[in-house]
C-alpha distance (Angstrom), angle and dihedral (degrees) to the residues before:
residue distance angle dihedral
M1 . . .
D2 3.81 . .
K3 3.78 117.5 .
E4 3.80 115.1 -99.9
Y5 3.79 103.2 -127.9
G6 3.78 126.5 -151.7
V7 3.78 142.7 160.1
L8 3.80 131.0 -104.0
I9 3.81 107.4 -140.3
N10 3.78 120.5 180.0
G11 3.80 89.7 -22.2
K12 3.83 94.2 -50.2
H13 3.80 120.5 110.1
T14 3.79 118.2 -143.6
G15 3.79 91.5 -141.5
T16 3.80 107.9 36.2
D17 3.84 96.8 32.7
Y18 3.81 102.9 33.0
H19 3.85 101.0 20.8
L20 3.79 92.4 -131.1
K21 3.80 121.9 158.5
W22 3.80 113.3 -134.9
M23 3.81 111.7 -124.0
A24 3.80 134.9 -178.9
P25 2.95 135.6 -59.8
F26 3.79 104.1 61.4
T27 3.80 107.8 176.1
I28 3.79 132.8 -175.4
E29 3.78 107.5 169.4
S30 3.79 123.7 -150.7
P31 3.81 110.2 -110.7
K32 3.79 114.3 -106.5
V33 3.80 115.3 -112.8
K34 3.80 114.8 -116.5
R35 3.80 106.0 -126.0
K36 3.79 135.7 -174.4
T37 3.78 112.4 -154.5
I38 3.78 136.0 168.7
D39 3.76 123.9 -152.9
V40 3.80 110.7 -128.7
P41 3.84 108.7 -140.8
F42 3.79 111.8 -125.1
G43 3.81 89.8 -2.7
N44 3.76 133.9 109.0
G45 3.77 119.6 -94.4
I46 3.80 124.2 -25.6
L47 3.79 137.2 -62.3
D48 3.81 107.9 -112.7
L49 3.82 112.0 -153.6
T50 3.82 95.5 172.2
A51 3.82 98.3 105.3
F52 3.83 91.5 42.7
I53 3.82 92.9 52.8
T54 3.81 97.9 41.3
G55 3.80 97.7 37.5
N56 3.81 89.1 -117.7
D57 3.83 88.9 -58.7
A58 3.79 101.0 121.9
K59 3.79 120.5 -143.9
Y60 3.78 123.7 -149.3
D61 3.78 143.6 -152.9
N62 3.79 119.4 -125.7
R63 3.79 117.9 -76.9
E64 3.79 127.1 -129.6
M65 3.79 123.8 -127.1
Q66 3.78 125.8 -170.1
F67 3.80 129.9 -171.9
N68 3.81 123.0 -175.0
F69 3.79 123.9 -156.2
E70 3.76 140.9 169.2
C71 3.78 133.4 -160.3
E72 3.79 137.3 -172.6
G73 3.78 121.5 -115.5
D74 3.81 146.4 98.4
Y75 3.79 124.6 -92.6
T76 3.79 93.2 -82.8
Q77 3.79 93.0 51.2
W78 3.81 89.6 45.6
D79 3.80 91.0 54.1
I80 3.82 93.5 46.7
V81 3.81 95.6 48.9
T82 3.79 98.1 39.9
M83 3.81 92.4 46.7
K84 3.80 89.1 55.4
I85 3.82 92.2 47.9
K86 3.81 92.3 49.2
N87 3.80 93.4 47.3
D88 3.80 90.5 49.0
L89 3.81 99.3 43.4
H90 3.81 117.9 6.5
G91 3.79 112.3 110.4
R92 3.79 94.1 1.8
L93 3.80 128.8 125.5
C94 3.80 101.2 -124.9
P95 3.79 144.3 173.5
I96 3.81 110.0 -115.1
I97 3.82 122.6 -158.6
P98 3.83 117.1 178.3
D99 3.81 115.1 -153.0
T100 3.82 88.1 -126.2
R101 3.84 90.6 71.5
P102 3.81 110.2 16.3
D103 3.81 91.0 169.8
W104 3.83 92.1 70.8
V105 3.79 132.5 61.8
Y106 3.80 129.6 -158.1
Y107 3.82 124.2 -159.2
G108 3.78 124.0 -149.8
M109 3.79 152.4 123.7
V110 3.81 110.6 -77.1
E111 3.81 126.9 -144.7
V112 3.81 124.5 -174.7
Q113 3.81 125.7 -155.5
T114 3.81 122.8 -177.3
G115 3.77 136.2 -177.7
K116 3.80 141.9 175.8
E117 3.80 120.8 -177.1
I118 3.81 104.9 164.9
L119 3.80 126.4 45.0
D120 3.81 96.4 -136.4
A121 3.82 96.4 39.2
P122 3.83 126.1 88.8
Y123 3.78 116.4 -99.0
D124 3.79 123.6 -119.2
V125 3.80 128.7 -125.0
V126 3.81 119.3 -171.1
I127 3.79 118.3 -170.4
T128 3.81 117.5 -167.4
V129 3.78 126.2 -175.5
D130 3.80 130.2 -159.6
A131 3.80 93.0 -151.8
D132 3.78 140.1 -171.4
P133 3.82 108.8 -97.1
Y134 3.81 91.2 -118.3
K135 3.77 131.1 62.0
Y136 3.80 115.6 -143.9
E137 3.77 134.8 -141.6
R138 3.78 105.7 -96.9
Y139 3.80 94.1 -126.6
S140 3.77 129.9 38.7
S141 3.79 122.1 -133.1
L142 3.83 89.6 -97.6
E143 3.80 95.4 54.6
P144 3.81 123.4 80.3
W145 3.80 109.4 -101.9
V146 3.79 118.5 -130.6
W147 3.81 125.9 -132.9
D148 3.82 92.2 -149.0
T149 3.81 92.3 64.7
F150 3.82 98.5 33.4
C151 3.81 117.0 116.6
F152 3.80 114.0 -146.9
E153 3.83 91.1 -161.1
D154 3.81 99.4 64.1
G155 3.81 107.4 -10.8
I156 3.81 121.4 130.7
I157 3.80 122.2 -152.0
R158 3.81 107.6 -141.1
E159 3.79 118.0 -169.8
Y160 3.79 106.4 163.7
K161 3.80 100.7 144.8
D162 3.82 125.2 120.4
L163 3.80 95.6 -8.8
D164 3.80 115.0 -177.8
V165 3.78 117.5 -119.7
N166 3.81 110.3 -166.8
G167 3.77 103.2 170.6
S168 3.80 93.4 -40.1
M169 3.80 139.9 -1.0
T170 3.81 129.7 -177.2
L171 3.80 119.3 -149.7
L172 3.79 122.4 -163.4
I173 3.82 114.4 -148.5
P174 3.82 116.1 -173.4
G175 3.80 105.4 -148.0
R176 3.79 131.3 -143.4
R177 3.82 130.7 -145.9
K178 3.81 97.6 -80.6
K179 3.79 118.0 72.5
V180 3.80 108.0 -120.6
V181 3.81 130.3 -170.1
P182 3.83 106.5 -141.3
V183 3.80 122.1 -144.0
M184 3.81 116.1 -126.2
D185 3.78 121.3 -151.3
C186 3.82 112.7 -170.1
S187 3.78 126.9 -175.6
V188 3.81 88.4 -149.9
A189 3.79 134.7 9.3
M190 3.80 112.7 -77.7
T191 3.78 141.3 155.1
L192 3.79 130.9 -104.7
E193 3.79 125.6 -152.0
Y194 3.79 118.5 -159.6
G195 3.78 133.4 151.7
G196 3.78 93.5 -2.1
R197 3.81 93.4 -53.9
T198 3.80 132.4 105.4
Y199 3.80 121.7 -139.5
H200 3.81 128.5 -169.4
L201 3.80 114.1 -132.8
P202 3.82 119.7 -161.9
A203 3.79 123.5 -144.1
G204 3.79 110.3 -83.9
R205 3.80 129.9 24.6
S206 3.78 121.0 -22.6
K207 3.80 143.0 155.9
L208 3.79 131.2 -143.1
L209 3.79 102.8 -151.4
D210 3.80 94.3 -161.6
L211 3.82 90.5 53.5
Q212 3.80 98.7 89.8
L213 3.79 115.0 164.8
G214 3.80 115.4 -156.0
E215 3.79 132.9 155.4
G216 3.79 119.4 -16.5
E217 3.78 136.5 35.4
H218 3.80 119.3 -44.9
F219 3.79 122.2 -163.1
L220 3.82 114.0 -159.1
T221 3.81 116.9 -172.6
F222 3.80 116.7 -160.1
R223 3.80 120.5 -163.6
G224 3.78 124.6 -163.3
N225 3.78 138.8 58.5
G226 3.78 117.6 -76.2
K227 3.78 141.6 52.1
V228 3.79 130.3 -57.4
S229 3.80 132.4 -169.4
V230 3.80 121.5 -163.5
D231 3.80 116.0 -155.6
Y232 3.81 106.7 -153.2
R233 3.82 131.7 155.2
G234 3.79 118.4 -177.0
A235 3.80 122.8 -139.3
S236 3.79 131.7 -160.7
L237 3.79 139.3 -178.3
């Protein structure tokens, strides 16, 4: 028997909590690229300044997600269930985790639309999300990762908590598409070497705003004597 898929929204599952049956279509749009163009009078095409302005680091509008469901029940049952769904989700900024990829989480504003036209027919529930253009790894590098949600195709195990620095320690961070500024938490003051530069890290939590880790492998070398934790959560399109 095929698995009955659903969506976990703000901690509530469409199947186990609301007893909704997932129907087609299931849509997660690609976010639209923000572009800056200039029309060239009497010339061919347009002048695209996007890469020049962003440094070839594209920026995006929000993406739209839509999930369609149906459920059995008369008008009273329809009103009871859909009222609960709307009170729980409608107009709320929520984390969204589809069962198809439980290792990723989307964030967005949720809207719920419902309808029932015929007494004996199932009622419809349509959930739309105005979502952040990126999806994020479900767990940060400081949280324990879970085998049940790990994807062996493209998953990355991140264990960057309480790392020992005895003189020096090099940490490899595989980056994702979005550039992310990690948070460093040092037990004592130490230095960080990355990209040919040396940074001074104080004891406690700190950020280096010009240390933005995007796609590729990043080697961070810490020097000192103590422990360091690196809070990093990758994000992808």
